[in-house]
C-alpha positions in Angstrom: 59.1 -16.1 171.9 62.3 -15.8 169.6 63.7 -19.4 169.4 62.5 -22.6 168.2 64.4 -26.1 168.6 63.7 -28.5 166.1 64.8 -32.2 166.6 64.9 -34.1 163.4 65.9 -37.3 162.2 65.4 -36.2 158.2 62.3 -38.9 158.2 58.8 -38.0 156.4 57.3 -37.7 159.9 60.1 -35.2 161.0 59.7 -33.3 157.8 55.7 -32.8 158.5 56.7 -31.3 161.8 59.2 -29.0 160.1 56.3 -27.5 158.3 54.7 -26.6 161.7 57.9 -25.4 163.2 58.1 -22.9 160.1 54.9 -21.7 160.6 55.2 -21.0 164.0 58.7 -19.1 163.8 56.7 -17.0 161.1 54.0 -16.1 163.2 56.4 -15.4 166.3 59.1 -14.1 164.2 61.5 -16.6 165.5 64.6 -18.0 164.8 64.5 -21.8 163.9 67.2 -24.2 165.3 67.6 -27.5 163.4 69.0 -30.2 165.8 69.8 -33.6 164.5 71.4 -36.2 167.0 73.7 -39.4 166.6 75.0 -41.8 168.5 78.7 -42.9 168.6 79.2 -46.8 168.5 80.3 -48.5 171.8 83.7 -50.2 170.5 85.1 -52.9 172.6 88.1 -51.8 174.9 90.2 -54.5 173.3 91.3 -52.3 170.2 93.9 -50.2 170.0 93.4 -46.5 170.5 94.4 -45.7 167.0 91.6 -48.1 165.8 89.2 -46.6 168.0 89.9 -43.0 166.9 89.7 -44.2 163.2 86.0 -45.6 163.8 85.3 -42.6 165.5 86.4 -40.2 163.0 84.9 -42.2 160.3 81.5 -42.3 162.1 81.5 -38.4 162.7 82.5 -37.4 159.0 80.0 -39.7 157.4 77.5 -38.3 160.0 78.3 -34.8 159.3 78.3 -35.5 155.3 74.9 -36.7 155.9 73.8 -34.0 157.7 75.2 -31.6 155.1 73.5 -33.3 152.4 69.7 -32.9 154.2 70.2 -28.8 154.6 69.2 -28.3 151.0 66.1 -30.8 151.6 64.9 -28.8 154.8 65.4 -25.2 152.9 63.6 -26.5 149.7 60.6 -27.6 152.2 61.1 -24.1 153.8 60.8 -22.3 150.3 58.0 -24.8 148.9 55.7 -23.3 151.8 57.2 -19.7 151.1 58.9 -19.4 154.1 62.3 -19.8 153.0 63.1 -16.2 154.7 62.7 -18.2 158.1 66.4 -17.6 159.8 67.6 -21.0 160.8 70.6 -22.6 162.6 71.6 -25.8 162.3 73.5 -28.2 165.1 74.7 -31.7 164.5 75.2 -33.1 168.0 76.8 -36.6 169.3 74.7 -38.1 172.4 71.3 -38.9 173.5 68.1 -37.2 172.0 66.7 -35.7 175.2 70.1 -34.6 177.0 70.9 -32.7 173.6 67.6 -30.9 174.0 68.0 -30.1 177.4 71.4 -28.8 176.9 70.8 -26.5 173.7 67.2 -25.5 175.6 69.3 -24.3 178.3 72.6 -22.7 176.2 70.3 -20.8 173.6 67.4 -19.8 175.7 64.8 -21.8 173.8 61.0 -20.8 174.0 59.3 -23.8 172.1 60.6 -27.4 171.0 58.6 -28.8 167.8 58.8 -32.6 167.7 57.4 -34.9 165.0 55.5 -38.3 165.9 55.8 -41.7 164.4 53.3 -44.0 162.7 49.5 -44.4 162.6 49.4 -44.3 166.1 51.4 -41.1 166.3 49.2 -39.6 169.4 49.6 -42.4 171.4 53.4 -42.2 170.8 53.1 -38.3 171.5 51.9 -38.9 174.8 53.5 -42.0 175.8 56.5 -42.1 173.5 59.8 -42.4 175.7 61.6 -39.7 174.1 58.6 -37.2 174.3 57.8 -37.8 177.9 61.4 -37.4 179.0 61.3 -34.0 176.9 58.4 -33.0 178.4 59.1 -33.9 182.1 62.6 -32.7 182.1 62.5 -29.2 180.6 60.1 -26.2 181.2 59.8 -25.1 177.7 56.5 -25.8 176.1 56.6 -28.5 173.8 54.4 -29.2 170.3 54.1 -32.7 169.2 52.8 -32.9 165.7 51.6 -36.3 164.5 52.4 -37.5 161.2 49.0 -37.1 159.7 48.9 -33.7 161.0 48.8 -31.5 157.7 49.2 -27.7 158.5 46.2 -25.5 156.6 46.9 -22.5 158.9 45.3 -22.1 162.7 41.6 -21.0 163.5 40.5 -22.8 166.4 42.6 -23.8 169.6 41.5 -25.8 172.2 42.7 -25.1 175.8 41.8 -27.4 178.3 41.9 -25.7 182.1 40.6 -26.0 185.4 40.5 -22.0 185.2 43.2 -21.6 187.8 45.6 -19.0 188.3 48.9 -20.9 186.8 47.1 -21.1 183.6 47.2 -17.7 183.1 50.7 -17.3 181.2 49.6 -20.3 178.9 46.3 -18.8 177.8 48.4 -15.4 177.3 50.6 -17.5 175.3 48.1 -19.1 173.3 46.0 -15.8 172.8 49.3 -14.3 171.0 49.4 -17.0 168.5 45.7 -16.9 167.8 45.9 -13.1 167.0 48.3 -13.6 164.8 46.1 -16.4 162.9 43.0 -14.2 163.4 42.2 -17.6 165.4 40.1 -18.5 168.5 40.8 -20.1 171.8 38.2 -22.1 173.3 39.1 -22.4 177.0 37.5 -25.7 177.6 36.8 -27.0 181.3 35.4 -30.8 181.7 33.1 -31.0 184.7 31.3 -33.6 186.3 29.8 -31.4 188.6 28.6 -28.0 188.9 32.1 -26.7 189.4 34.4 -23.8 188.6 31.1 -21.6 187.6 32.4 -18.7 190.0 36.2 -18.9 188.2 34.7 -19.1 185.0 33.0 -15.5 185.4 36.3 -14.3 186.5 37.9 -15.2 183.8 35.4 -14.2 181.6 35.7 -10.3 182.5 39.2 -11.1 182.7 39.6 -11.7 179.1 36.4 -10.1 177.6 38.5 -8.0 175.0 40.2 -11.2 173.6 39.8 -13.9 171.2 38.6 -16.4 173.6 35.6 -18.4 174.2 34.6 -20.3 177.5 32.8 -23.7 177.6 31.9 -25.9 180.5 31.4 -29.5 179.2 29.2 -31.4 181.5 29.7 -35.5 181.1 29.6 -37.5 184.0 30.3 -40.7 182.2 32.9 -40.1 179.9 34.8 -36.9 180.3 37.2 -38.3 177.4 34.5 -38.6 174.8 33.6 -35.0 175.7 37.1 -33.6 174.9 36.9 -35.5 171.4 33.7 -34.4 170.8 34.3 -31.0 171.2 37.6 -31.1 168.8 35.1 -32.4 166.1 32.7 -29.9 166.7 34.8 -26.9 166.6 37.4 -28.0 164.3 40.2 -27.7 166.5 43.6 -27.3 164.6 45.9 -27.4 167.9 45.2 -28.9 171.5 46.9 -26.9 174.5 47.3 -28.4 177.9 49.3 -27.7 180.9 51.5 -30.8 182.6 50.6 -30.3 186.1 52.7 -33.2 187.4 54.8 -36.0 186.5 51.5 -38.3 185.9 49.9 -35.8 183.8 49.6 -38.4 180.8 48.5 -40.8 182.5 45.9 -39.2 184.7 44.6 -36.4 182.0 45.9 -38.4 178.9 45.1 -42.2 180.1 45.9 -44.9 177.8 42.2 -45.5 176.9 42.0 -42.1 176.1 45.1 -42.4 173.9 43.6 -45.3 172.1 40.7 -43.2 171.3 42.9 -40.1 170.3 44.6 -42.2 167.4 41.7 -41.6 165.5 42.1 -37.9 166.1 45.8 -38.2 165.0 45.8 -35.2 162.8 45.5 -32.9 166.0 48.8 -31.2 167.3 49.3 -31.2 171.1 50.9 -28.1 172.8 52.1 -29.2 176.1 52.9 -26.6 178.7 54.3 -26.6 182.1 52.2 -25.5 185.2 53.8 -22.1 186.2 54.4 -21.9 190.1 52.3 -19.5 192.2 
């Protein structure tokens, strides 16, 4: 990983996610791209071209000045966490957030997008907020979603939900790379209602025998959602990683009822990857 994109509106939520973005950049020896998106107003066509130009010019100048004023605050956050050495590139771009993210991911070959989430129901908005869903569904780049209540204290335990499929291998290697630099453990967790995936589990155990990985099959026929939450609590998980397998990934894997339960676990960032084609 060499490039991380961090969209920001300079809010408390975004500044909290910035700490994660900076630490991830440190972990991966990466450059951080800081993006601020703004929207130009819709001006009535009845106005003269000169007036329209003046309005747009005024707004763009004001937005630029505000953006420029925020840069020292971002650098101060980096210095406060002893991460002032992280290389940062600042981008101010007019347009829609998701479209701008798509463009920059493609133009700059971004490896990971780090996004903050709002409010007390942070995880709910991580999984169902329109911007985040659009970003996750429209780009193939991994997205790390950081709730406002998350507090970076290092990473020691990573939960990776998996069915032990070959398509998950690249994601596991990615998380192993992160884990090794933090001296952390990756917990591969399979929620199982039947006696399934045993053969696949043994294959993975042999394949990753020398890696910082532990494997778990959690049986819970009545409440798979509770099984995940209990595992997060019991193992003091710092980050949850999952693979988005299709457009209805969030609705099926993190349904509305599960999302409500996760609001009580809103200190846990969610790292979303796309399924790799075989």
